[in-house]
N, C-alpha and C positions, 0 to 999 in steps of 0.2 A: 932414316930407315934402320930398323934393328937388324942385327946380323942374321937372325932366324928368318926374317922376311926375305933377305937377299938370297939365302939358300933355297927358299921355297920358290923363288921366281926363276931359277935357272934350270938347266936341263935335267938334273936328277929328279926333280919333282915331276916333270912332264914324262920322263921315262917310267917312273913309278905308276903314274896315272895310266900310262899306256899298258902296263902289265895288267892292271885291274880291268881296264876297258877290254883288253884282249880276252881275259878270262870271262868277263860278262858276255862278250860276243859269242864265245864258245858255248857258254851255257844256253844262251838264247837259241843258237843254232841247234843244239842238242834237244832242248826242252823249251819250246816257245811258251808253253804253259805248264806249270808244275803238275797240276792234276792230270792234264792230258798225257804228260810223259809217264807218270806213274801208272795210269790206266793202260797205256800202250805196253809197258813192261809187264804188267799183270796179264794182259791178253797173250803176250808172247809166252809167258810161263805156262798159262793154262793150256795153250795150244800144244805145249810140249808134254803134257800129262797124258799118258796112254789111257784110253778108255777100257773098261772091262768089257766082257763079251756082250753084255746087255746095253752097251753104249753109255753107261754112266761112268763118270770119273770116280776113282777110288777115294774113299773118305779118309782112311788112316794111312795111306801110303804116300811116300814122297818120291815117286818115280819120275816126276817132271825134272826139267833141266834147271836146277837151282842156280847154275852159273849165269843164267840170264839176269837174275836179280843181283848177284854178286858182281858181275861185270858192270852193270849199271852203277852200282855203288862205287866201284873202283874208278870208273870214268868221272863221276861227279866229284869224288875225292881229289882226283888230279887237278880238276878245274879249281876246286877250293884251295888247294895248295898254292896254285899260281896266284890267285886273287889275294890270298893271305900274305904271300911273299911281297906283293906290291904294297899291300897295306902296311906291313912291317917296315918297308923301306920309306914309306911316307912318314911313319912315326919317327924313324931314325933321322929323317931330314928335317921335319917340321914339328913333330910332336902332334898333339891333338889339334886339328885344324879342320876347316870345312872339307878339304880333300880327304882327310883321314876318315871323317864321318861318312862321306859318300862311299868310300871303299868299305867301310864297316857295314853299310847297308847291303852292299853286294855280297860280302862274306856271310852276313846273316841269312840272306835269301838262299845262298848255296847250302848253308848248314841246314836250313829248314827242309830243302829238297832231300838232302841226305837223310834227315830224320824220317821223312815220309818213306823212303826206300828201306831204311833199316827197320822201321816198324813192320813193313810187309814181310821182310826177311825173318824177323822175330816170330811173327805169327806162323809163318810157314815152317820154321824150324821146330815149332811145337807140334804141328801136324797140318796136313792139307785141309783137313776138316776144320781146324781152328781158323785158318785163313779164310775159308769159305764162310764160316759162321760170322766172323768179324766183318767181312765184306757185306754180307746180306744185312747185318745189323747196323751197318754204317758206323762201325767202331774203329775203322782204320784212320790213322792220323790225317792222312791227306783228304779224307772225306769230310772232315770237320773243320777245315781251314779254308780261307778265301784263296782264290787262284791268282791273286795279284801280288806275287812275291817280287817281281822285278819289272 
């Protein structure tokens, strides 16, 4: 057996895999499906936007609670940091191996979810109307990707 294989078979690797598995479990508990999660965050944001006197949401105002989206991004970033930390430890222990590749898939899925949320925030920071138009035109990133990230 090569020395790298011995290192990969003892507890440090299982600990690293545990970190990644824990991050993945947190992600699934938070967002069972990426599209469903983004849509839920969008619904929460839209519900926070005050209506004008005629019942219509304002087109060019940003009176909604943007922290709903920013907090979602922050939460997913924390999960990503944890998964990435586990992936880095796998790299340090074994280099590129099947376990590292599996951890990489988890990290990529989390980054994709982050990109979906950041895309929503980008449109919103331009204007509420920009977000609404992008949503109706199905131009938001999450609307154009499959829902099987993890």
